[in-house]
N, C-alpha and C positions, 0 to 999 in steps of 0.2 A: 283834378278840378271838376266840379259839377256846377253847372249854371242853374240857379233857382228860378230864373225868369227867362222869358223869350228874348227880351232886349239884352240881357246879360249873355245869353248863348250866342246871339249875333255878334256882340262886341268881342267876346272871346275868340270866336271863329275868325273874325277879321284880323285880330292880333296874331293868331297862328299863321294866317295866310300872309300877312305882312312881315312876319318874322320879328315881331316886337317883343315876344315873350322870351325872357332871358333865363337860361337853364344852367344849373350847376350839377356836376356829377362827381362821384368818387369811385375809384377803382383800385384794385390790387393788380399790379403788373408783374410779369415774370422777368426779374432782373432789375438792374438800375438803369433807367433811361438816360441817355447822354443829354447834356445840356450845353450845346454849342454857344459860344459867346455871341456869334453872329445872329442867333435866334432869340437872344435875351431882350426883353422889353420891360419897361417900368409899368407900375400899376396905372399911372396916368395915361400912358400910351394904350394900355389894354382897355381902359375905360373909354377912351375916344374911339376904339375899334367897335364899341357897342356891346361889350360883355359886362356881366354883373360883378364889378370889382369896386373897391374903395379907391378913388383916384388919389387920395392923400397917403395911402399906405406905401411903405418902403419895400414891399414885396416885389421880387423880380420874377417875371413869368417867362415861360418858353412859348414862342409863337410858331405854330405850324400853319403854313399856307401851301397846301398841297391839293390840287384839283382831284376830284373823284368823279368818275363817269363824265369827264370833260366839263365839269361844273366847278366853280370856285368852292373851296371848302377850307374854313379857317377854324382852328382850335387853339385855345390858350390853356396851358397847363403848368402845374408846379408840383414838386414832391412834398409830401407831408410827413412820411415816416418810413423807416426801413426796418426789415426783419431778416434774419438769416434763415435759410432753408436748405436742407439737403437735396431737395427736389428741384430747386429753382436754378435759373440761368446764373452762373457764377455765384451760386449759393446765396442769392439775395432776392427778396420780394420788396416792392415799393408801393406804398399807398400814395396815390396821386389825386389831385383835384383837377377837374377838367371843365372847361367852359367853352362850348361850341358857339361860334358866331353864326355859322350856317347849320343846316340840318340835313345833310346828305345821308343816304342809306348807309347804316352801320358806320357812320363817320368816325366816332371815337374809337371803335374797335379796329377799324382799318388804319387810322392815323397812328395809333399806338403800335400796331403790328408791322405796318409797312414803313412808316417814316422813322419812328423811334426804335423799331426792331425789338420791342419789348411788349409782346401781346398781353392782353388782359387774361388773368388766370381764369381757367375754365372755359375759354372761348374755343370750342371745338372746331369752329369754322376757320379761324385765322391764327390759331396758336402754332401751326406748323407741324403738329403731330410729334412723333419721337418722344423724347423725355418729358415734353410738356403734357403729355397725356396723363402723367402721374398726378397732375394738379387739377384734373377735371372732376374729381369725385364729389365736390360740394357745389357744383354749378358755376354759373358766371358771376364773377365778382365785379359787377358794375351796377351802380345805383344812382338814380336821380334824387338828390337830397335837398335841393333848393330851387325855387322858381320865383321870378320877379316879373310883374306885369302891370299894366295900367288898370286901375280899379274900374270894373264895368259899371258900377253904380255911381260912385263919387265923381266920375268924369261926365256924368249927364247933367243937364241943367238943374234938375231937382236935387240930384245927389250932391252937387257942389255946394248948394245951400246948406245941406245937412253936414257936409264935411267942415265947412267954415264955422259951424256951431260947436264942433268938437273941441274939447280942452286941449291945451298944448301937450298934456301928458298922454293923450290918446292919439296924437298925430305927430309922430316923430319916427325917424328911421329905426331906432332901437325897438319900437313897438311894432314895426312892420308896415306902417301906413304913413306916408309922408308926401309932401309936395316937391316935385322935381324942379330943377332950374328951368325946365321947358314949360312949366306950369301945369304938368299932369300929376294927378294923384296916383301915386304908385303903391303897390302892395307886394309884400314878399312873404313866402311861407318856407319853413325849413323843417326837416326831420333829422333825428340823430343818425349817424352812420350805423347800419345794421350790426347787430351783435356778432354775427358770423364773421364779419371782417376782422374785428379785433381779436376774437377767439382763434381764428385761423392763423393770423400772423403770430400771436403769442404762442400757440401750440407748435408751430414750425420753428420759431426761434428757440423755444425751450428744448425741443427735440435735438436741434443742431448743437446747442451748447452742452446738453447732457451727454450726447454720444461722443463729443470731442473731449469732454472731461474724463470719460471712461477709457479713452485710449491710453496705453502705457507710455 
């Protein structure tokens, strides 16, 4: 994010300070993370925790509430896709979606490594070494792919007048700009998952299946 004006810069800085900006990440982890029933929560519950989810969705999330450096740290996550790998823990890689409520130092990396015991692929600091070192060759598989925040201009007095003049086609959640239940104009931006994520998982899965087919 880049602020084009000084008021926008101040507004964005305040949102970061107040932890109002909601972030979504994707990662590839080494193994299949456990999903304890006692940690499962609905999308509605996750929404009320303050992360960026659709409250009406039927998706079930995993809730991590594990303090880091003696400070509260909460992460919501869910699995998206699995792939087999000869190098991975129990021969599986998992693509996961992660939504941190808090923003502690290396929170997602430490939560996945310490709480789920399934470190992010390529994480040389928290992967535990050993066989996990075989998965370090392509770097860290963690990416921020979506951000949601209060619009720095449309929430100003002048900006709200401009927002109200927008057509319904230009101000709805599908277009990325909408009015929240709390009366704030929200905006979200997303990018595609990096190509290296898909290609890495496909390559590992293909290699696993090919070598197993070759066995007598």
